[in-house]
Steps between C-alpha positions, in 0.01 A plus 500: 500500500261503798559234762203444730521328836874558542611619842765774491655612828824665387466771230879520456533132412193523280644794303838331461337182375267662249718783373220754535524874435264584788317303771158602636429362847121505549442296812416520868646717772723220634587342166854639534686399815669760719847402378412556134334833576799619698739409218282683247433802721121458499427427864141523625368739764183395684286750688185475713537123516232313694396137543154406383296181532320402181214249508362347181160337554232325296183285514300702751235327710143622517487827691859597419533868428791733421296820519572596859754700698764234567759740639278642776382153596858374526606804705218450750555127535877522544539849655772562240406838353754495217325236291396604150328276245485518122267266310521442126270287284630173366544355153253246366650153512778608739347636821216707638722774638807619686524656846806707593559558869719806579628648825631170635667476841873545444596200715298245297731220386461331163583133443530285190191308396596135526151354446425520129305176461151648529382861475383670821126529544478823700675828572626373834633172362684674217657746747609227740717348227714813451495654854709417805221404738727555802572858400378792713247626243375166368176518698422846361535390138309174556212694657484725192499191278201365693311824433566474125391135496178576685400769248632374166461121560735357234558125475853543364754768590874549450712757686846643431729776623569788262740791534342820369740785424608767255822402325726654238834414339791741515499497119344302216769521230798288605819401321546124517866553417544649846427158650671282235762612250379238251196715413647852476251777440190276487210691663260339745166684525277428799130503414186454708525385862873445456530881479244631751155446644256578778274304738212317337242672719587842352384389154644317206859571397451348155380825343810676630722232351325538165564875510869442573535261206329748265755762605779252442381428146444866412811660647770257386644491149454135398623541141793271423782724380785251518626643829514297825179520705635638829344642816556851367215452256264428789585801716177681409302217658723501808441873547124446467509223762700709747254787460205269567633336816595841640157638414321231706558584867442146627817375329703740721745582223481876543780716636470530878661723757748224582603469138330164439363426158568663168389858434200560284582624150457876494325668208711746299508845652325770305729777373374839613472747218719805530457845350652533152759739634634222727436186296684599181776745411402819333569502125742763369341838454198418712538792741238768467614811313456838666181688419518710189287796404221430255248721332151440621184575306476843659863590451589416859787283615425136598722291724354165383750214499451197273677191642672277244347166419655196668662224290194279563273764350723540197462127423121493538326402178245759398155398377544619138810284457314182601318475170800612296765264634279211619726450805450556872836536665709214354211251446325480160134587509297306244129464437503148644655614826253780563 
């Protein structure tokens, strides 16, 4: 029975309480704490991590415009050449847009927003609530915020720190019995961001999650046969997941010179065809007989040698026998099949 609005933090306790055959964990990247992931063997690897400032703004004043080069303007005003800006349109009834600021100074210090009584009214005011103003790079970020305010002119703006990274779990099919003996053999399947993901600015990850779930549904035998539903039944999906995270270079799961990461699955090697004399033993009596004299049409002697037919040729069905026997090899040949 579905239970909406219930917070579940421990999948082991949840499985023991409900007596489930399998648990699907479709949640966020940090929905499982580090201790639970370590016990289950599904730790997360993060690569290309970077801090990003995200501004959500709305209610633009007259003259406000988002159609300009914000990044170049911020670089010139602050002399910080690493700034990059990504603007995305808003959602009606929520906001007019979002601005992501990349390439931040590494020594910028974030603080907790203690003032939540009224929303900030500008880029600079929203940044001041989450930035250590005594930090070495505070003036650089505040100057960039002034540039954004001068061009976009919102009357309400909220800022937050976001960590953008590629992340992937060591595996997605886990045995809950390995963490608690009270649920032996109960599989835990990580789905969505709990399994893997990529930074938001590279594009949506939702389509990739949909593709993974389709593979999960297609490749696993879900028919109830009376046998316990163990992790073994989900190994096809685990192999697919491992292939995917090794295929994508940004996850850094490929085999390296230092031996880090798992090796990519290798395709089966093609078997090189060998000459018949080497690939199969010669049947008895297959050696060529010595030439024998034969009378030619002019009474001469011919040294022509006729090699014997191989066993494969002896078994070949001739065309006249097709209509007589109605069989091709060992398979019946009927009018419906032709």
